[in-house]
C-alpha positions, 0 to 999 in steps of 0.5 A: 498924183495926191502928193503932187496936188497937195504940193500945188495946193500948198503953193497956190498963193504964189502960183496964182499970180505966176500962172496968170502972168503967162500969155496964153497966146505965147504959150500956145504959139507952137500949135497956134495955127492948128487951133479951131477957128469956128466955135468949138467944144474944148476940154482944158485938162489941168486948167489951173487958174483958167488962164487958157480956158478964158482965152479960148472962151474969149474966142467964142469956144465952149470950154470945160476947165478940169482942175483938181486943186481946189485953191486953183479952181476957186481962184479961176472961178473968181478971176474968169467969170465967162459963162462959156467956161464950165468948171469940173473937179477931176483929175488924170489919169482916170478923168471919171467925171470928164469922160461923162461929157460928149467928146470934144473938138479939142482937148489940151493937157498942158504942163501936166504929163510930167506928173504922171508915171508911165503906168498912169500915162498909159491909162491917161492917154486912153482916156484922153483919146476917149474924150477927143472926138473923131477928127478932133485934136489932142494937144500935150506939152511935155516938160523936160527938166527938174520940177519943184521938190513938192511937185514930183515930175517924171522923165518924159520920153517923146518917142514912147509917148508918140508910139502910145498915141499912134497905138490908140488911134492918133495921127501925129500932126506936129512935134515942136520944141519950145523954151520955157516962158518963165524966167525961173524955168529958163534958168533951170534949163527947162524945155518943152515938147509940144505934141498935136495929135489928130484922133482918127479912130478909137480901137475896141481894145482901148476899153482895157482901162474901164470907166469908173462907176457912174 
C-alpha cells in the first residue's frame, strides 16, 4: 500500500477538490435504504477528505474517519470541523489502531478495496469483520476498471469477495452495480459493485490474522 499512499499524497492538491465535489447522497444511493437512521457509531475506512464522514455526522452519527494520507487527512480536518468526527491515521489491511476501538454499527470502505491484492484482502476482510458489531453492516464498493498509474489497482472478483465474507460470518444483504459519478472515470469505463454485508457471527479462527502490538 505504501506506493499507493504516496501516489495519493503527490496528487492530493488536485484530488481534494474532486473528492469534495462528489455528492455523498448520490454516491451511497445503491445502499441508502440500509444506512442507520438512529444515531450510530460509524467507521469510514479510507475517509479521504472526510466528505462522507461529514455527511454521516450531519445525520447525528458519531464517525471515526480513518485516513492514512496526511495531506488528505489534514484537508479533511480543516474542511469538516464537526465534533462528531474523530480522525485516525491508520490503514488497511492491518487497521491496528482502528481495531482498538469498540465495534461499530456501520463500517464503510468505499473506493479502497481495489488497492489491495488478494493476500491483503484476506487479512483486511477479517479485520473489518472484527470492527463490525454483531448485527452491524459492512459496506464495500468494488472498482472495476483501470486506475491512475501512480495509484495501482488490482482486479476485484465479486464472487470471491462474497465467498470470503460469508466464510467469516457475514450475510449478503445486497449486491448492486453502479456507474461512476466522475466524468473521467465514466469515459474510462469504470464501474462499481456495491456490497452490503450483515455481521452475524465472528468465527474463532478469524484470529489467524492476529492484532499488531498494542
